[in-house]
N, C-alpha and C positions, 0 to 999 in steps of 0.2 A: 268861601267864608273864612273869616280871620281865625287865628288861633285863639285858644282859651286865654283868659286874662292871667296876668302874673299872680293875682290873688287866688285864682282857681288852682293854678299849678302849685302854689304854696300849700293849699289845703290837700291837694293830691299827694304832695311830698310828705305831709304830716301823716296821711293814711299809709303810705308806703313804709314809713319809718316804724310802723307798728309790727312789721314782719321782718324776718331775716332777709338780707339782701337777695338771696337766691329765690325768695318767694314773693317778690314785689307784685307779681300778678294777682296775689290774694287781695290787693287793694282795688280790683276792678269794679266791684259794686260801689265802693265809695267814690271812685273816679267818675263813674256813670252818674251818680247822684249829684256830684259837684258840677259836672258839665251841664246836666239838665237844669240845675238851679240857675246857672248862668244864662243858658240859652233858651230855656223853656221846653225844649224837646231835644231828641238825639238824632241828628241827621246822619247819613252814611259817612259824611266827611268827619263829623265829630267822633263817630265810632272808630274810624280809621286813625284819627289823632290819638285817641286813647290807646288803641292797639299798638301804635308806634311807640308811645311813651312808656308803656308797660312791657314792651318786647313780647307782645302776644300776636297771634294770628288774628286778622280781622274777624274771621268766622267765630273764633272763640269768644270775642267780645260781643258779637252779634247774638250768639247763643245765650249769653247771660242776659243781655238786654231784652231778648224776646221771651225768656223763661219767666221773668218777674213782671207782674202787671204794673208795677210802680214806674216803669220806664216807658216813655212815650216816643215812638218812632215816627210820628207825624205831628205837625203843629197842633197845639191844644190852646185852650183859652188861658187867660191869666190866672183864673181860679179853676182848678180841676176838682169837681165835687164827685166823690166816689161813695155811693150808698151801699152799705152792706145789705145784700139780699139773701144771705144764708138763712137757714131755718129759724134760729132764735130771733133775729131781727124781723124776719118775715112775719112771725107770729105776733110781733109787737108793732106791726104796721108799716114795715119797710115798703111794701107795695104802694101804700097810700102816700108815703114820702116821695117815692119815685114819681108817681102820678102827679103830685102837687108840683114838684120841681119841673117836670115836663111842661106843665101848664104855665107856671110862672115864667119860665125861661123860654117857652115856645120852641123847644127842641126835643129830640128823642135821645135815648141812650146812645152814646158814642158820637154825639154831635156837639158842635160848638155854636154859641150864639152869634148872630150876625156881627155884633160889635166886637167879637173876639174876646169877650170877657169871661165867659163860663163854658166849660166842657162838662158834660154829665156822663158818668160811668156807673155801671153796676160792679160791685166787688164781692169777693168772697169774705169769709169771716174776718173781722177787724179786731177781734179779741176783746170786745167790750160789751158782751151780751147782756149784761145787767143794765145797760144804759140805752138799749135799743128803742127805736131804730137809730142806727149810728151812721154818721157821715164823716168821711175823711176829706179834709180840705188840703189840696196840694201835697198829699202824702206826708203832711207834717202836723196838722191840727185835727184832733179828734173832737167831733161834736156829737153829743149824745142827746137822747130824748128829742129827736127832730120832728116835732109836731108841725103842722102847717104854720102856726104862729111863730115858732122858733125859726123855721125856714124863711118866712117873710122878713123877720127881723135881721137874720144873717144876710140875706140878699140886699136888703136896704142899706145895711152897714157897709157892705163891700162896695156897693154902687156909690155911696157917699164918700168913702175913702178914695175911690177912683177919681171922683170929681175934685176932691181937695188936692190930689197929686197933680192933676192937669192944670190947676190954676197957677 
């Protein structure tokens, strides 16, 4: 696999610049997020590339990548939908949200749709308990009050956006 893009390295360098030079390894989480944004997931080659760039051992980078659920060590869909299944969201219908997504996408938790567009995950508390059930899209966009109608609208919007991009 090719190296990360110049743009990604510029972003990683900006993250490194936030720390004293002797602590550039502190930018590992940012570097992983930047690499994942570019590649969609973190292969062992990408983890090695980050380790080399930050002067870290590969196992130390791997430990960070496996500790946090936001990093994906296997290919995922273009849209990763993580539903909070913690108590507050569960009491507000998260189980129904998961069931509806499983039915609409025809996949189970941890799976990706055949077209590679969606991956469905269960997550721990996303910190928006007052808006439950909550869904996090691609670790970046929080979607609250995810009723079946809201889910259907979101899926339709994402599928439509995908069609526009492929034209």
